[in-house]
C-alpha positions as CSV (number, residue, x, y, z in Angstrom):
1,R,130.3,175.8,104.1
2,M,132.7,178.4,105.4
3,R,131.9,182.1,105.1
4,P,134.0,185.1,106.1
5,L,132.8,186.7,109.3
6,D,135.6,189.2,109.7
7,Q,138.0,189.9,106.9
8,R,140.6,191.6,109.1
9,H,141.0,188.6,111.3
10,R,140.0,186.0,108.8
11,V,137.6,184.4,111.1
12,L,135.2,181.9,109.5
13,V,131.8,180.6,110.5
14,V,131.5,176.9,109.9
15,G,128.0,175.5,109.1
16,H,127.1,172.3,107.4
17,D,123.4,171.5,107.4
18,R,123.7,167.8,106.6
19,H,125.9,167.1,109.6
20,K,124.8,170.0,111.8
21,L,128.3,171.1,112.2
22,L,128.7,174.5,113.7
23,G,131.8,176.1,114.9
24,L,134.3,178.8,114.3
25,G,137.4,178.6,112.2
26,H,140.4,180.8,111.6
27,V,142.9,181.2,108.8
28,E,146.3,182.6,109.7
29,T,149.4,183.1,107.5
30,D,152.9,184.0,108.5
31,H,156.3,183.6,106.8
32,D,156.6,180.0,108.0
33,A,153.2,178.5,107.9
34,V,149.5,178.7,106.9
35,S,147.1,177.5,109.7
36,L,143.6,176.4,109.2
37,T,141.9,176.0,112.6
38,V,138.3,175.1,113.4
39,G,136.6,174.6,116.7
40,V,133.6,172.2,116.7
41,P,131.8,170.0,119.2
42,S,133.5,166.7,119.8
43,E,130.8,164.8,117.8
44,S,131.7,166.8,114.7
45,V,135.5,166.2,114.7
46,A,135.4,163.8,111.7
47,V,133.3,166.1,109.6
48,A,135.5,169.1,110.6
49,I,138.7,167.1,109.6
50,E,137.1,166.3,106.2
51,L,136.2,169.9,105.7
52,L,139.7,171.1,106.5
53,A,141.2,168.5,104.2
54,E,139.0,169.7,101.4
55,L,139.8,173.3,102.0
56,A,143.5,172.6,102.2
57,M,143.9,170.1,99.4
58,Q,141.1,170.8,97.0
59,P,140.4,174.5,96.9
60,K,138.3,175.9,94.1
61,F,140.1,179.1,93.5
62,E,137.2,180.6,91.6
63,A,138.3,183.6,89.5
64,K,135.8,185.9,91.1
65,E,137.1,184.9,94.6
66,V,140.7,185.4,93.6
67,E,139.8,188.8,92.2
68,A,137.9,189.7,95.4
69,S,140.9,188.7,97.5
70,R,143.2,190.8,95.3
71,R,140.9,193.8,95.9
72,R,140.8,193.2,99.7
73,T,144.6,192.9,99.7
74,L,145.0,196.2,97.9
75,A,142.6,197.9,100.3
76,A,144.5,196.4,103.3
77,L,147.8,197.6,101.9
78,G,146.3,201.0,101.4
79,T,145.2,201.1,105.1
80,Q,148.6,199.8,106.2
81,A,150.3,202.7,104.5
82,D,148.7,205.0,107.1
83,D,149.9,203.0,110.1
84,P,153.3,204.3,111.4
85,S,153.8,201.2,113.6
86,G,153.3,198.9,110.7
87,L,155.5,200.9,108.4
88,A,158.2,200.8,111.1
89,D,157.9,197.0,111.4
90,K,158.2,196.6,107.6
91,A,161.2,198.9,107.4
92,A,162.9,197.0,110.3
93,S,162.3,193.6,108.6
94,M,163.7,194.9,105.4
95,V,166.9,196.2,107.1
96,L,167.3,193.1,109.3
97,F,166.6,190.4,106.7
98,G,167.3,192.1,103.4
99,K,166.3,189.9,100.4
100,H,165.4,186.9,102.6
101,P,161.7,186.2,102.6
102,Y,161.5,187.5,106.2
103,G,162.5,190.9,104.7
104,R,159.4,191.0,102.5
105,P,155.9,191.8,103.8
106,I,153.7,188.7,104.2
107,T,150.8,190.6,102.6
108,G,152.9,191.4,99.5
109,T,153.3,194.8,98.0
110,V,150.9,197.0,96.0
111,K,152.8,196.0,92.8
112,S,152.5,192.2,93.6
113,A,148.9,192.5,94.6
114,K,148.0,194.4,91.4
115,T,149.5,191.7,89.2
116,F,148.7,188.4,91.0
117,K,146.4,186.1,89.0
118,K,144.7,182.8,89.7
119,E,147.6,180.8,88.1
120,S,150.1,182.2,90.6
121,V,147.7,181.4,93.5
122,V,147.3,177.8,92.2
123,A,151.1,177.4,91.8
124,Q,151.8,178.7,95.3
125,H,149.2,176.4,96.8
126,A,150.7,173.4,95.1
127,T,154.1,174.4,96.6
128,V,152.8,174.8,100.1
129,F,149.8,172.5,100.5
130,R,151.3,169.0,100.0
131,P,150.6,166.0,102.2
132,D,154.2,165.9,103.3
133,N,154.0,169.5,104.4
134,L,150.8,169.4,106.4
135,R,150.2,168.8,110.1
136,L,147.0,167.9,111.8
137,F,146.4,168.7,115.5
138,V,143.3,167.6,117.2
139,V,142.5,168.6,120.8
140,G,139.5,167.5,122.9
141,Q,137.4,164.5,123.5
142,F,137.5,162.1,120.6
143,E,138.6,158.6,119.7
144,P,142.3,158.9,118.7
145,E,142.3,155.8,116.5
146,A,139.2,157.0,114.6
147,V,140.8,160.4,113.9
148,L,144.1,158.8,112.9
149,K,142.4,156.4,110.5
150,L,140.4,159.3,109.0
151,A,143.6,161.4,108.6
152,R,145.4,158.6,106.9
153,V,142.5,158.1,104.4
154,L,142.3,161.8,103.7
155,A,146.1,162.1,103.2
156,K,145.9,159.5,100.4
157,A,142.9,161.2,98.7
């Protein structure tokens, strides 16, 4: 299971009793990519890859979690409105990039956050999280062939 540790940095604590997997994960989003990262002991690489695949390809999107995310986003947007540096960055992006996606804030706007629903989250996920659009990077001590075999199996699932 993954649980939020720090909403601002979207750090996740990873724990899975059955496999004794412990590690730290991180979710990061920018205009070009969404990154799911997890650091685990070498002996837990296979379980970590399975967990990442499940998170990426089979998310639950429970209504209460979507609503909680919407509320956190609105709160963050309210906080950002008091940050002169952040406001300047947003204004510069809008001037430089106009209607291009780089000209829009990655967090959205108060208007978009107030109106987003589970259906739009599911639709965006289906657009971004496709096997042909995902990359897996594994660093550390592990058996490359075993990781490659697991990645191929999960990509077909």
